[in-house]
C-alpha positions in Angstrom: 98.6 118.5 103.2 95.8 119.9 105.3 93.1 117.4 105.9 89.5 118.4 105.3 86.3 116.7 106.4 86.2 114.4 103.4 89.8 113.2 104.1 89.0 112.6 107.8 85.8 110.7 106.7 87.8 108.5 104.3 90.4 107.7 107.1 87.6 107.0 109.6 85.8 104.6 107.2 89.0 102.9 106.1 90.0 102.4 109.8 86.8 100.5 110.3 86.9 98.6 107.0 90.1 98.6 105.0 88.5 96.3 102.4 85.5 98.5 101.6 84.9 98.9 97.8 85.7 102.3 96.2 82.1 102.7 95.3 80.9 102.0 98.9 83.5 104.3 100.4 82.5 107.1 98.0 78.9 106.6 98.9 79.6 106.6 102.6 81.4 109.9 102.6 79.3 111.6 100.0 81.6 111.9 97.0 81.6 110.4 93.6 84.0 107.4 93.1 86.8 109.2 91.1 87.4 112.2 93.5 87.1 109.8 96.5 89.8 107.5 94.9 92.1 110.5 94.2 91.8 111.6 97.8 92.5 108.1 99.1 95.6 107.7 96.9 96.8 111.1 98.1 96.3 110.1 101.7 98.4 107.0 101.0 101.1 108.9 99.2 101.3 111.5 102.0 101.7 108.7 104.6 98.4 109.2 106.4 97.6 105.5 105.6 100.5 103.2 106.4 98.9 100.1 104.8 96.1 97.6 105.0 96.2 94.4 106.9 94.1 91.4 107.8 93.3 90.7 111.5 94.2 87.1 111.7 92.9 84.8 114.5 96.3 83.3 115.2 94.9 81.1 117.9 93.0 79.2 115.3 96.3 78.4 113.5 98.9 78.0 116.2 99.2 78.1 120.0 100.9 81.2 121.3 101.3 83.5 124.2 101.7 87.3 124.7 104.3 88.6 127.0 104.7 92.3 127.9 108.3 93.0 129.0 109.5 96.2 130.5 113.2 96.8 130.0 115.7 99.1 131.7 119.0 99.7 130.0 122.4 99.9 131.7 123.5 103.1 130.0 121.7 105.9 128.3 123.9 107.1 125.4 122.7 107.3 121.8 124.8 104.3 120.8 123.2 102.3 123.6 119.7 103.0 122.4 120.7 102.3 118.8 122.3 99.0 119.7 119.2 97.9 121.7 116.7 99.1 119.0 118.6 97.4 116.2 118.5 94.0 118.1 114.8 94.5 118.8 114.0 95.3 115.2 115.8 92.0 114.2 113.6 89.9 116.5 110.4 89.0 114.8 108.7 87.6 117.9 108.8 91.2 119.3 105.8 92.7 117.6 105.9 96.1 119.3 108.4 98.1 121.1 107.8 101.5 122.6 110.4 103.8 124.2 108.9 105.3 127.3 109.8 107.8 130.0 109.8 106.7 133.6 111.1 103.8 135.6 111.8 101.7 132.5 113.2 102.6 129.0 111.2 100.3 126.8 108.0 98.3 126.8 108.1 95.2 124.5 105.3 93.0 123.3 106.4 89.4 122.5 104.3 86.8 120.8 105.9 83.3 121.3 104.8 79.7 121.1 104.8 79.3 124.9 106.5 80.7 128.0 109.6 78.4 127.5 110.0 80.0 124.0 109.8 83.4 125.6 112.4 82.5 128.2 114.8 81.3 125.5 114.3 84.6 123.6 114.9 86.8 126.5 117.9 84.8 127.6 119.3 85.2 124.1 118.8 88.9 124.2 120.6 89.1 127.6 123.5 87.1 126.2 123.7 89.2 123.1 125.0 92.1 125.2 122.6 94.8 124.0 122.7 96.7 127.2 119.7 95.3 129.2 120.2 96.1 132.9 117.0 94.4 134.0 113.5 93.4 132.8 110.1 92.6 134.1 107.7 90.2 132.4 104.0 90.0 132.4 102.2 87.1 130.7 98.8 87.8 129.2 96.1 85.6 130.5 93.4 86.7 128.1 92.7 89.5 125.7 90.0 91.8 126.8 90.0 94.4 124.0 91.9 94.8 120.8 90.0 97.3 118.7 91.1 100.7 117.3 88.4 100.9 114.6 86.8 103.9 116.2 90.0 105.6 117.5 90.2 108.4 115.0 86.6 109.4 115.6 87.2 109.3 119.3 90.5 111.3 119.3 89.1 114.0 117.0 85.9 114.1 119.0 88.0 115.1 122.0 89.2 118.1 120.0 85.7 119.2 119.2 85.7 117.8 115.6 82.3 116.6 114.5 81.9 113.8 112.0 79.4 114.4 109.3 78.7 111.0 107.8 
């Protein structure tokens, strides 16, 4: 599916407000409600929209800490990566894992109750023999920015695409 300016506009608006009404979305991008809705459903079906989620202020509910952990594996065979990634995907406190190229193999984002909880988790991962050679941890002291609401517009702007909203 080749995206046109209406599709890009729909994605841009939804990225900023996933709860926008069908009528308001259609009005914002300059289409009637029905064609706008058809396009939005097609974007969902084609996988351009992964889902909709609420941004929850977890610190209003429970105390927690963020820990970024860089991991280097002992070996670099396909089975080693698969074993590690399976374990990571089965650990709910790891909210993000990126494979990277460089001095480390993965960058993990943990969200735990406190640093002791993190320490127990990382020790459990080490004991589970999933191939971790070493790791480096960084505890977040405060969040400075957590906003991707204008990212699509920015990335496409870098390619020369102009939004017409």
